[in-house]
C-alpha positions in Angstrom: 26.8 12.2 10.7 24.0 10.9 9.3 21.0 9.5 11.6 19.0 7.3 9.6 16.8 4.1 10.2 16.3 1.1 7.8 13.1 -0.8 8.0 14.1 -3.8 5.9 10.9 -5.8 5.4 10.2 -8.9 3.1 7.8 -7.0 1.0 8.8 -3.4 1.3 11.4 -1.0 3.1 10.5 1.9 4.8 13.0 4.9 5.6 13.4 7.4 8.6 15.8 10.1 9.3 16.4 12.5 12.3 16.0 16.3 11.7 15.8 19.0 13.7 12.0 19.1 13.7 12.0 15.4 14.8 11.9 12.0 13.2 10.6 12.1 9.5 9.7 9.1 6.8 11.2 10.1 3.5 9.8 9.3 0.6 11.8 7.8 -2.5 12.3 9.1 -6.4 8.8 7.8 -7.2 7.2 9.7 -4.4 6.2 6.9 -2.4 7.1 6.4 1.4 7.5 2.5 0.6 10.2 0.9 -1.8 9.4 -2.7 -2.5 12.1 -4.9 -1.5 13.0 -5.9 -5.4 15.9 -6.3 -7.2 15.5 -6.9 -11.3 18.6 -7.4 -13.6 18.4 -6.2 -17.2 21.1 -6.2 -20.0 22.7 -3.0 -19.3 21.8 -2.0 -15.7 19.8 -3.3 -12.3 16.7 -1.6 -11.4 16.0 -1.5 -7.7 12.9 -1.0 -5.8 10.0 0.4 -7.4 11.5 0.4 -11.0 12.0 -3.5 -10.8 8.5 -4.0 -9.1 6.9 -2.3 -11.9 8.6 -4.6 -14.8 8.2 -7.6 -12.6 5.5 -9.6 -14.8 7.6 -8.8 -18.1 10.9 -10.0 -16.6 9.9 -12.3 -14.3 13.0 -15.0 -14.4 15.2 -11.9 -13.9 13.4 -10.1 -11.2 14.1 -11.4 -7.5 11.8 -10.9 -4.4 11.7 -12.5 -0.9 15.2 -12.8 -0.8 15.3 -11.4 3.3 13.9 -15.1 3.9 16.9 -16.7 2.2 19.8 -14.7 4.4 22.1 -17.1 6.2 20.4 -20.1 5.1 21.7 -23.2 3.5 20.6 -24.4 0.1 18.9 -27.5 1.7 17.3 -25.7 4.9 13.7 -26.9 4.9 12.6 -23.2 5.3 14.3 -22.4 2.2 13.1 -25.3 0.1 9.2 -23.8 1.1 10.3 -20.2 0.1 11.8 -21.6 -3.4 8.7 -23.3 -4.2 6.7 -20.0 -4.4 9.5 -18.1 -6.8 9.4 -18.2 -10.4 13.3 -17.8 -10.4 16.1 -20.5 -10.9 18.0 -21.3 -7.8 21.1 -23.0 -7.5 23.6 -24.4 -4.5 26.5 -22.4 -4.1 30.1 -23.8 -3.5 29.7 -23.4 0.6 26.0 -24.8 0.5 24.2 -21.4 0.4 21.9 -20.3 -1.9 22.5 -18.4 -5.2 19.8 -17.1 -7.8 20.7 -17.3 -11.6 19.9 -14.4 -13.4 20.8 -12.9 -16.7 22.7 -9.7 -16.2 24.9 -7.5 -18.7 24.2 -10.3 -21.5 25.6 -13.3 -19.1 24.2 -15.6 -17.0 25.0 -14.3 -13.1 24.6 -16.2 -9.6 24.0 -13.8 -7.1 23.7 -14.5 -3.1 20.7 -13.1 -1.0 23.7 -11.0 1.0 24.5 -9.4 -2.6 20.7 -9.0 -3.5 20.4 -7.3 0.0 23.6 -5.1 -0.4 22.0 -3.9 -3.4 19.0 -2.9 -2.0 20.3 -1.0 0.5 22.4 0.9 -2.2 19.3 1.9 -3.4 17.6 3.1 0.2 21.4 4.9 1.0 20.8 6.7 -2.1 17.3 7.6 -1.4 18.0 9.0 2.4 21.8 11.0 0.6 19.2 12.8 -1.4 16.7 13.9 1.4 19.2 14.4 3.5 21.9 16.0 0.9 24.5 14.6 3.2 26.9 11.5 2.7 24.9 8.3 4.9 27.1 5.6 6.1 25.5 5.4 10.1 22.5 3.4 10.0 20.4 1.2 12.6 18.9 -1.5 10.8 15.3 -3.7 12.0 15.7 -7.4 11.7 13.0 -10.0 13.0 13.2 -10.8 16.6 13.7 -14.7 15.7 16.8 -14.1 13.3 19.5 -16.5 14.3 23.3 -15.7 14.6 23.9 -16.5 11.0 21.2 -14.5 9.8 22.2 -11.4 11.6 25.7 -11.7 10.1 24.4 -12.1 7.0 22.7 -8.8 7.3 26.1 -7.2 8.5 27.8 -8.2 5.4 25.3 -6.9 3.4 25.3 -3.7 4.8 29.2 -3.7 4.6 28.9 -4.4 1.0 26.7 -1.3 0.5 29.3 0.8 2.2 27.4 1.1 5.7 28.3 1.1 9.1 25.5 -0.3 11.3 25.2 0.8 14.6 22.9 -1.6 15.8 20.4 -4.9 14.5 17.2 -3.6 16.3 14.8 -6.2 16.5 11.5 -4.9 14.8 9.6 -5.1 18.1 12.1 -3.3 20.2 12.1 -0.8 17.6 8.4 -0.4 17.8 8.0 -0.3 21.4 10.9 2.6 21.7 8.6 4.4 18.9 5.9 4.2 21.4 7.5 4.8 24.7 9.9 7.5 24.0 7.5 10.3 23.7 5.0 9.0 26.6 5.3 11.8 29.8 3.2 9.6 31.7 5.3 6.6 32.0 5.5 5.1 36.1 8.9 6.1 38.3 11.6 3.7 38.4 10.5 2.7 41.8 7.2 2.1 40.9 5.5 -1.1 38.8 6.3 -0.9 35.3 3.5 -0.3 32.4 3.4 -3.6 30.5 2.7 -3.0 26.7 2.3 -5.7 24.0 3.3 -5.3 20.6 2.0 -7.5 17.8 3.8 -7.3 14.3 1.9 -9.0 11.8 3.9 -8.5 9.0 4.6 -10.3 5.5 6.6 -13.4 6.3 5.7 -13.7 10.1 3.7 -12.6 12.9 5.8 -11.5 16.2 4.8 -10.1 19.4 6.7 -8.8 22.2 5.9 -7.7 26.1 7.7 -4.6 27.0 8.0 -3.1 30.6 8.1 0.5 30.8 9.2 3.1 33.3 10.5 6.6 33.1 13.4 6.7 30.7 13.5 3.0 30.7 12.5 -0.2 28.2 12.8 -3.4 29.2 11.7 -6.4 26.7 10.2 -9.2 28.9 9.6 -12.0 26.4 9.1 -12.4 22.2 7.5 -15.2 20.2 6.6 -15.7 16.7 5.4 -17.8 14.3 7.0 -17.8 10.6 4.3 -19.8 9.0 1.6 -17.6 9.6 2.3 -14.3 7.7 0.5 -12.1 5.7 2.1 -14.2 2.6 0.4 -17.3 4.0 -3.0 -15.6 3.9 -2.0 -14.5 0.2 -1.1 -18.0 -1.0 -4.3 -19.4 0.6 -6.5 -17.3 -1.7 -4.2 -17.7 -4.6 -4.6 -20.9 -4.5 -8.2 -21.0 -3.6 -8.8 -19.3 -6.8 -6.3 -21.3 -8.9 -8.4 -24.3 -8.5 -11.8 -22.5 -8.9 -10.3 -21.3 -12.2 -9.2 -24.5 -13.4 -12.5 -26.0 -12.6 -14.7 -23.1 -14.0 -12.9 -21.7 -17.1 -10.3 -24.7 -17.6 -7.2 -22.6 -17.3 -4.4 -23.6 -14.9 -2.5 -20.7 -13.6 0.2 -23.0 -11.9 1.4 -23.6 -15.9 2.1 -19.7 -16.1 4.0 -18.2 -13.6 2.9 -14.7 -14.9 -1.0 -15.4 -14.5 -0.6 -16.7 -11.3 1.6 -13.6 -10.5 -1.3 -11.6 -11.6 -3.9 -13.7 -9.6 -1.5 -13.4 -6.5 -1.4 -9.5 -6.8 -5.4 -9.6 -7.4 -5.7 -11.4 -4.0 -3.5 -9.4 -1.9 -5.8 -6.3 -3.0 -9.2 -8.7 -2.1 -7.7 -9.2 1.3 -7.2 -5.9 1.8 -10.8 -5.3 1.0 -12.2 -8.1 2.6 -10.7 -6.2 6.2 -12.8 -3.4 5.6 -15.9 -5.3 4.2 -18.0 -8.4 5.0 -20.1 -8.7 1.8 -19.3 -10.6 -0.9 -16.6 -9.2 -2.8 -15.6 -10.1 -6.6 -12.4 -10.5 -8.6 -12.1 -10.0 -12.1 -8.8 -10.3 -14.2 -9.3 -9.5 -17.9 -7.3 -11.6 -20.1 -6.0 -13.9 -17.4 -4.7 -16.7 -19.6 -5.7 -18.2 -23.3 -7.6 -14.8 -24.2 -9.9 -15.6 -21.2 -11.4 -13.1 -18.9 -12.0 -15.1 -15.2 -13.9 -13.8 -12.2 -14.8 -14.9 -8.7 -16.0 -14.0 -5.4 -14.9 -14.4 -2.0 -16.2 -13.2 1.4 -14.9 -12.8 4.9 -16.5 -15.5 6.9 -15.3 -18.1 3.9 -12.0 -16.9 4.1 -11.7 -17.2 7.9 -12.9 -20.9 7.5 -9.8 -21.6 4.9 -7.5 -19.6 7.2 -8.4 -21.5 10.4 -5.0 -23.4 10.9 -3.2 -20.1 10.4 -5.3 -18.4 12.6 -4.5 -21.0 15.2 -0.6 -20.6 15.0 -1.2 -16.6 15.1 -3.1 -17.5 18.8 -0.6 -20.1 19.7 2.0 -17.7 19.1 0.1 -14.7 21.2 -0.6 -17.5 24.4 3.4 -18.3 24.1 4.3 -14.4 24.6 2.2 -14.0 27.7 3.3 -17.4 29.1 6.8 -16.8 28.8 6.6 -13.0 30.3 4.9 -14.7 33.7 2.4 -11.9 33.5 -1.6 -12.3 33.7 -3.8 -10.5 31.5 -4.7 -8.0 34.3 -1.2 -7.0 34.2 -1.2 -5.8 30.8 -2.1 -1.8 30.3 -2.6 -1.9 26.6 -2.0 -3.7 23.1 -0.7 -2.1 20.2 -0.6 -3.6 16.8 1.3 -2.7 13.5 2.1 -4.3 10.4 -0.3 -5.1 7.2 -1.6 -8.1 8.7 -2.7 -6.6 11.8 -5.9 -5.0 9.7 -7.3 -8.4 9.5 -10.2 -8.4 11.7 -9.9 -12.0 12.9 -6.3 -11.6 14.1 -7.6 -8.2 16.2 -10.3 -10.7 17.5 -7.6 -13.2 18.5 -5.4 -10.7 20.3 -8.7 -9.1 22.2 -9.1 -13.1 23.0 -5.5 -13.8 24.1 -4.4 -10.4 26.3 -8.1 -9.3 27.4 -7.5 -5.5 25.5 -8.8 -4.0 22.3 -5.8 -3.6 20.2 -5.1 0.0 19.8 -3.4 1.6 16.6 -1.8 4.7 18.0 1.2 3.8 16.1 1.7 4.0 12.2 1.2 0.5 11.4 3.6 0.7 8.4 6.4 3.1 9.6 7.0 2.7 13.3 9.7 0.2 13.0 11.6 2.5 11.0 10.7 5.4 13.0 12.1 3.4 16.1 15.1 2.6 14.3 15.8 6.2 13.5 15.1 7.3 17.0 18.0 4.5 18.2 20.4 5.7 15.4 19.9 9.4 17.2 20.4 8.2 20.5 23.6 6.5 19.4 24.8 9.6 17.5 26.9 12.4 19.4 25.2 15.1 16.5 21.9 14.4 18.4 21.1 15.3 22.1 18.0 12.6 22.9 16.3 12.1 26.2 18.0 9.5 28.1 15.8 6.4 27.6 17.7 3.0 28.1 16.6 0.2 25.9 17.4 -3.6 27.2 16.5 -6.2 24.7 16.7 -9.8 25.1 18.4 -13.2 23.7 15.4 -15.2 22.5 17.5 -18.6 22.1 19.4 -20.4 25.2 23.1 -20.5 24.1 25.5 -23.2 25.2 29.0 -23.6 25.2 30.9 -27.0 24.9 34.8 -27.7 25.3 36.7 -30.8 25.4 35.9 -31.8 29.0 32.3 -30.6 29.4 29.5 -27.7 28.6 27.8 -25.2 30.3 24.5 -23.0 29.0 26.2 -19.8 29.4 23.2 -17.5 28.3 19.7 -18.7 28.8 16.6 -18.2 27.1 15.4 -14.5 27.4 18.7 -13.4 29.2 19.2 -9.6 28.6 21.5 -8.2 25.5 23.9 -6.8 25.1 26.0 -8.7 27.8 29.2 -10.0 28.6 30.8 -12.8 30.6 34.2 -13.5 31.8 34.8 -17.4 32.1 38.1 -19.0 33.5 39.9 -22.0 32.2 42.7 -23.8 33.0 44.5 -25.4 30.2 47.9 -26.9 29.4 47.4 -26.3 25.6 45.4 -24.5 23.1 41.8 -25.3 23.5 38.5 -24.9 21.5 35.4 -23.6 22.8 32.1 -24.7 20.3 28.8 -22.7 20.9 25.9 -23.7 19.7 21.9 -23.1 20.4 19.6 -25.5 22.6 16.4 -26.1 22.6 14.0 -25.2 19.7 15.1 -22.7 17.3 13.8 -22.0 13.4 17.3 -23.1 12.1 18.1 -27.0 11.2 21.8 -26.2 12.5 22.2 -25.1 15.9 25.8 -24.6 15.1 27.0 -20.5 16.1 30.6 -20.8 15.7 33.9 -22.7 17.0 36.8 -20.4 18.6 39.9 -21.7 19.2 42.3 -20.0 22.0 45.7 -20.2 20.8 49.3 -20.0 22.1 48.6 -21.8 25.7 51.4 -23.7 26.9 51.7 -24.8 30.4 53.2 -23.2 33.2 57.0 -23.6 34.4 56.0 -26.5 36.9 54.2 -28.3 34.1 50.8 -27.1 35.6 47.6 -25.9 33.8 47.8 -22.1 33.2 44.5 -19.9 34.0 43.0 -18.5 31.0 40.6 -15.9 31.1 37.7 -15.9 28.4 34.9 -12.8 27.6 32.2 -14.1 26.0 29.4 -11.8 24.9 26.2 -11.1 23.0 27.1 -7.7 21.3 24.4 -5.0 20.4 23.7 -6.7 17.2 22.5 -9.9 19.1 25.6 -11.6 17.6 27.7 -14.2 19.9 31.4 -13.2 20.1 34.2 -14.3 22.1 35.7 -11.0 22.8 39.1 -11.7 24.2 41.3 -14.3 25.9 44.0 -13.7 28.5 46.6 -15.9 29.9 47.2 -15.1 33.6 50.5 -16.4 34.5 51.7 -16.4 37.9 55.4 -15.1 38.8 57.2 -15.2 42.0 59.6 -12.5 42.6 61.9 -11.8 45.5 61.2 -8.6 47.3 63.0 -5.6 45.9 65.6 -3.9 48.5 64.6 -0.9 50.3 64.7 2.3 48.1 64.6 0.8 45.3 61.5 1.4 43.4 61.7 -0.6 40.0 58.6 -0.8 37.8 57.0 -4.0 36.3 54.0 -4.7 34.0 52.9 -7.5 36.4 50.1 -7.0 38.7 50.3 -8.6 42.4 48.5 -11.2 42.9 47.0 -11.3 46.4 45.6 -14.5 46.6 48.1 -16.8 45.1 45.2 -19.6 44.9 46.0 -22.9 43.8 45.3 -23.9 40.0 41.8 -25.8 39.7 41.3 -28.9 38.4 42.6 -28.8 34.4 40.5 -28.3 31.9 37.5 -26.9 33.5 36.2 -23.4 34.1 36.2 -21.2 37.3 34.6 -22.8 40.4 31.4 -21.1 40.1 31.1 -22.2 36.5 29.2 -19.2 35.5 30.6 -15.7 35.8 28.1 -12.7 36.4 28.4 -9.8 33.8 27.3 -6.3 33.5 25.0 -5.2 30.8 26.6 -3.0 28.1 25.3 0.5 27.6 24.8 2.4 24.1 27.3 2.8 23.0 28.3 -0.8 23.8 31.4 -0.9 26.5 33.1 -4.2 26.3 34.2 -4.1 30.3 33.0 -7.0 32.2 32.6 -7.3 35.5 34.8 -10.5 36.9 33.5 -12.5 39.9 35.6 -15.3 39.6 38.3 -13.7 41.3 40.9 -16.3 43.3 39.9 -17.2 46.7 41.4 -15.2 50.0 44.6 -16.9 51.3 44.1 -19.2 54.3 46.4 -19.5 57.1 47.1 -23.0 55.7 48.4 -21.9 52.7 50.7 -19.2 54.8 51.9 -22.5 56.7 52.8 -24.1 53.5 54.5 -21.2 52.2 57.0 -20.9 54.8 59.6 -18.4 54.2 58.5 -17.7 50.9 55.5 -15.6 52.1 57.8 -12.5 52.1 58.3 -13.4 48.1 55.5 -11.2 46.0 53.4 -13.0 43.7 52.7 -11.3 40.7 50.3 -12.0 37.9 51.5 -11.3 34.0 48.7 -10.9 31.6 49.4 -12.0 28.0 46.5 -11.4 25.1 46.0 -14.4 23.2 44.8 -14.9 19.7 41.1 -16.5 19.3 40.7 -18.0 15.9 37.1 -17.9 15.0 35.1 -20.1 12.5 31.4 -19.2 12.2 29.0 -19.9 9.1 28.7 -17.3 6.3 31.3 -15.5 4.1 34.7 -15.0 5.1 36.1 -11.5 5.1 37.8 -11.9 2.0 35.1 -13.0 0.5 33.2 -10.0 1.6 35.9 -7.6 0.6 35.4 -9.0 -3.0 32.0 -8.7 -2.9 32.2 -5.1 -1.9 34.2 -4.2 -4.4 31.8 -6.1 -7.3 28.8 -4.3 -5.5 31.3 -1.0 -6.2 31.8 -1.5 -10.0 27.9 -2.4 -10.5 26.9 0.8 -9.0 29.7 2.6 -11.3 28.1 0.9 -14.1 24.8 1.9 -13.2 25.5 5.3 -13.1 27.7 5.3 -16.1 24.6 3.8 -18.0 22.0 6.6 -16.4 24.6 9.2 -17.5 24.8 8.1 -20.9 20.9 7.8 -21.0 20.6 11.5 -20.1 23.3 12.9 -22.2 21.5 11.0 -25.3 18.0 11.8 -24.4 16.2 14.2 -26.8 13.8 16.8 -25.5 10.4 15.7 -26.6 7.5 18.2 -26.6 4.2 17.9 -24.2 4.2 15.8 -21.2 6.0 12.7 -22.8 9.1 12.3 -20.8 12.2 11.5 -22.8 13.1 7.9 -23.0 16.8 6.9 -24.3 16.6 3.5 -25.6 14.3 0.9 -26.9 14.3 -1.2 -23.9 13.6 1.7 -21.5 10.8 2.9 -24.0 9.3 -0.5 -24.0 9.5 -0.4 -20.3 8.2 2.5 -20.0 5.0 1.5 -21.7 4.5 -1.6 -19.7 5.1 0.3 -16.3 2.1 2.9 -17.3 -0.3 0.0 -18.3 0.6 -1.4 -15.2 0.2 1.6 -13.2 -2.8 3.0 -14.7 -4.8 -0.2 -14.4 -4.0 -0.8 -11.1 -5.1 2.9 -10.0 -8.2 2.6 -12.2 -9.2 0.2 -9.4 -8.2 2.1 -6.5 -7.7 6.1 -6.0 -8.9 6.9 -9.6 -11.9 4.6 -9.8 -14.3 7.7 -8.7 -12.6 9.7 -11.1 -14.2 8.0 -14.3 -17.4 6.6 -15.6 -17.8 2.5 -15.6 -18.5 2.6 -19.2 -15.1 4.6 -19.7 -13.2 2.7 -17.3 -14.0 -0.6 -19.3 -12.9 0.7 -22.7 -9.8 2.0 -21.1 -9.0 -1.4 -19.5 -9.8 -3.1 -22.7 -7.2 -0.6 -24.3 -4.6 -1.6 -21.9 -4.8 -5.1 -22.0 -4.5 -4.7 -26.2 -1.3 -2.8 -25.2 0.0 -5.7 -22.7 -0.6 -8.3 -25.3 0.9 -6.5 -28.1 4.0 -5.9 -25.9 4.6 -9.6 -25.7 3.9 -10.2 -29.3 4.7 -7.9 -32.2 5.8 -5.3 -29.9 8.5 -7.1 -28.3 11.1 -5.6 -31.0 10.1 -2.1 -32.0 11.8 1.0 -32.6 11.8 3.7 -29.5 9.6 5.9 -31.4 6.7 3.3 -31.7 6.8 2.7 -27.8 7.0 6.5 -27.6 3.5 7.2 -30.0 2.2 4.1 -28.1 2.7 5.9 -24.4 1.4 9.2 -25.8 -2.0 7.5 -27.0 -2.2 5.7 -23.2 -1.5 9.4 -21.8 -4.6 10.7 -23.6 -6.9 8.4 -21.8 -5.1 8.4 -18.3 -3.8 11.7 -17.8 -6.9 13.2 -17.6 -8.4 11.1 -14.8 -5.2 11.5 -13.1 -5.7 15.2 -13.3 -9.2 15.3 -12.1 -8.2 13.4 -8.9 -4.9 16.1 -8.6 -7.3 18.8 -8.8 -9.6 17.4 -6.4 -7.2 17.3 -4.0 -5.7 20.6 -4.5 -8.7 22.7 -5.3 -10.3 23.0 -1.9 -6.7 24.5 -0.5 -6.4 26.7 -3.5 -10.2 28.1 -2.8 -9.6 28.4 1.0 -6.4 30.5 0.2 -8.3 32.7 -2.1 -11.3 33.2 0.1 -8.7 34.2 3.4 -7.0 36.7 1.1 -10.6 38.6 0.2 -11.6 38.2 3.8 -8.1 39.6 4.8 -8.8 42.7 2.5 -12.4 42.8 3.5 -11.4 43.4 7.6 -9.1 46.1 6.2 -11.4 48.2 4.4 -14.0 48.0 7.2 -11.1 49.3 9.6 -10.3 52.3 7.3 -14.1 52.8 7.4 -14.1 52.6 11.3 -11.3 55.2 11.5 -8.6 52.7 12.3 -5.5 54.6 12.7 -3.3 51.6 11.2 -5.0 52.8 7.8 -5.5 56.7 8.4 -2.8 57.6 6.0 -4.3 56.1 3.1 -6.3 58.3 0.6 -9.9 57.6 -0.2 -9.1 57.0 -3.7 -6.8 54.2 -3.0 -9.3 52.6 -0.6 -12.0 53.0 -3.5 -9.4 51.3 -6.1 -9.3 48.0 -3.2 -12.8 47.9 -2.7 -13.0 47.4 -6.7 -10.7 45.1 -7.0 -12.3 43.3 -3.8 -15.9 43.3 -5.2 -14.3 41.6 -8.5 -12.9 38.9 -7.2 -15.4 38.4 -4.5 -18.2 37.7 -7.9 -15.4 35.7 -9.6 -14.8 33.6 -6.5 -18.9 33.2 -6.0 -19.4 32.3 -9.6 -16.7 29.9 -9.7 -17.3 28.3 -6.1 -20.8 27.4 -7.4 -19.6 25.8 -10.4 -16.9 23.7 -8.8 -18.9 22.7 -5.8 -21.2 21.2 -8.1 -19.1 19.5 -10.2 -19.1 15.5 -10.5 -15.9 13.9 -9.9 -16.2 12.3 -13.2 -16.0 16.0 -15.0 -13.0 18.1 -15.6 -12.9 21.3 -13.4 -13.7 24.4 -15.6 -11.1 25.9 -13.3 -7.9 24.5 -12.4 -6.5 24.7 -8.8 -3.3 26.6 -10.5 -5.7 29.2 -11.8 -7.0 29.8 -8.4 -3.9 30.3 -6.9 -2.9 32.5 -9.8 -5.8 34.7 -9.1 -5.3 35.0 -5.7 -1.5 36.1 -6.6 -2.8 38.7 -8.9 -5.4 40.1 -6.2 -2.6 40.3 -3.6 -0.3 42.0 -5.8 -3.1 44.5 -6.6 -4.4 45.3 -3.4 -1.4 44.4 -0.8 0.7 47.7 -2.1 -2.0 49.9 -0.8 -3.0 48.1 2.0 0.5 47.6 3.1 1.7 51.2 2.3 4.0 52.8 4.8 3.1 55.6 7.4 4.8 58.9 6.4 7.6 59.6 8.8 7.1 62.3 11.8 8.8 65.6 11.1 12.5 66.1 12.5 13.0 68.4 16.0 15.2 70.7 15.3 18.1 70.5 18.2 19.2 73.6 20.0 22.2 74.9 19.0 25.3 73.7 20.4 26.1 76.8 22.6 22.8 76.1 24.3 23.7 72.1 25.3 25.2 71.5 28.5 28.9 70.7 28.6 29.5 67.0 29.2 32.2 66.7 31.4 34.6 63.4 30.9 34.0 60.6 33.3 36.6 60.5 36.2 39.2 57.9 35.9 38.9 55.5 38.9 41.4 55.0 41.4 41.9 51.5 40.6 43.9 51.9 37.0 43.6 48.2 36.1 39.4 48.9 36.0 37.9 50.2 32.9 34.8 52.7 32.9 32.3 51.6 30.3 
């Protein structure tokens, strides 16, 4: 059984798996831990994750991002309208009022729902997990924002089903973070002691979330949550982008609003600038070459100015944090610590707000990017029978109040911040089928409060025409989804007592109460019935607290002689017709089949390319089609340009980087002009020319990282050999069996290798990062291996075996007497 956790983010995803050594975040086929939440469509196949993101600029209309924010939403939703305004794709309204994105796929127009795009991304994550674990992945735990509504959670479950995944739990992101934090703590207070209250703030790309959790030994309980969907990291990026669009319009007379590709490039650079401002308070530049109309643009921004621009967003973040504290009923003195995760948590202004609201400096003990995925993998391990995990209960909460309505009344069945998962049993008295409508009450981030309608069927009047008692079990399951779990008709049947000695059986149960029916149409007299909290794995059992009243003397008098008859209750399960927003099971099944066909088509195209690829010499990867060759050139241009400003910046001189960037810009323009339609070998030659520029710089970075380890390993081998020689000279018995000639041979090799190391070590230590190393890390490892091959056979030479001692003749040996048999024949003597 697979034990996998997916952190499904708006911008990127992370995969964590449970192994014998603990929880591990795995890398994808590009050796990156994060996989972009990006799906692209081509003429022959789909591109998912990193590959889709790399060609986003050139395939803008057919590359889709930000679809997580569209899950379970309607096309005319104001939230959807705001999200679509920033996306360059073509969106349409589907037949059921949902959102569809129109793209070119396999040479034809196609419309895909956000649920289908999510399923495609899950397919990629599933393949990555299977490649790492070497087993088929089915069971997973997936993260969701704590503010997701019932419709959004159902849409995510549908998407996982299309990808062939069995979701053990949809886990709130803040709860997953809390689990990753608390399960390893050994100093949590005991159950009878006051809990340790910890705040978790998740500043993601699409929203800011906060949760306050109470920890006891082996127990986690979420006390309150809050959020703001208008103050995520994307909003800060948009603020910077709009600022520079206006500045460049005035300064350079170019309007990026009219060029989707230019705006995307600007947004990418603004996201990098925001990260740089988190670490630097000085004035920072932004430079983009060949931005529009062959014009280079540049600008400046400093942290103080940016914070002034972002004041409304920061105010919204502070309000969300204060709301979380107020809902918990705690004071700042009750807070033990504040943990922050998410990319936006690195913004100094947000850190200052957190300290101002909660009175504690934010702590970063958790991995800010991978904590959610690790928490999901831990929850999956707790639900899996194949892993033994320390007992640690997790109690989440429902952020919105839920109200039930029926023909004759309504009731708030689950108040705000009610624990999840939870079941309640309600009693209705009806004479005909009836419908229960479930809605959210209060303020929710969704224009339609409707959750679903549930019609209990096959209800008929009793034999005397009176109403029948119907038990309806409602619950919020482990995914945070509201359901009507069951409906049971309870019929009172009176039977004459059986004659003495007649032991007949009946499927009916005795009703010791025989209480009169309540008024028709309403629930049980107490209105709400208590329930029991579900455990992991969830149990459908619920506690029924609306039991009938005990029999009174007045009731006995009215019954007269009938009291000797037995009153029994016959239970009949009733069908419940469910109507909820979203896709029907038939639609989900059809889209699941379609996803399988697209997976097969992608695999077929990949196999075709692999079989048709020639083997090219050198470092150039074989590229099979003209489109793939062009994409490879384009990906290399964007990758090298980005890395020259990031991890490769220190490994090349500025003047050389300028010339390389000019060549990259020239190549990029060529791709969109005369290089739009070329033969495969033209793209391959172009890629070879670019790699002659970029690979030496990448090699310096690689050597800079690998060289210290290689030198340390060689030095350790020399030191170990030197200790062995000195031990021989000191008459150490471990080496007494070695000849002097052998030790002299070892000393000769030792001297040569020490001289070689000293010579190269001085050169390499004084080597500038922009210079090619005269000796590579691979050569150092080869020298180490060659040295050990020469000296280890001598130093590890086994000692000669001691001479055998001759045994005395057989006649001199004492005669061995056979063991006597015990008196008990059933006892064996060993």
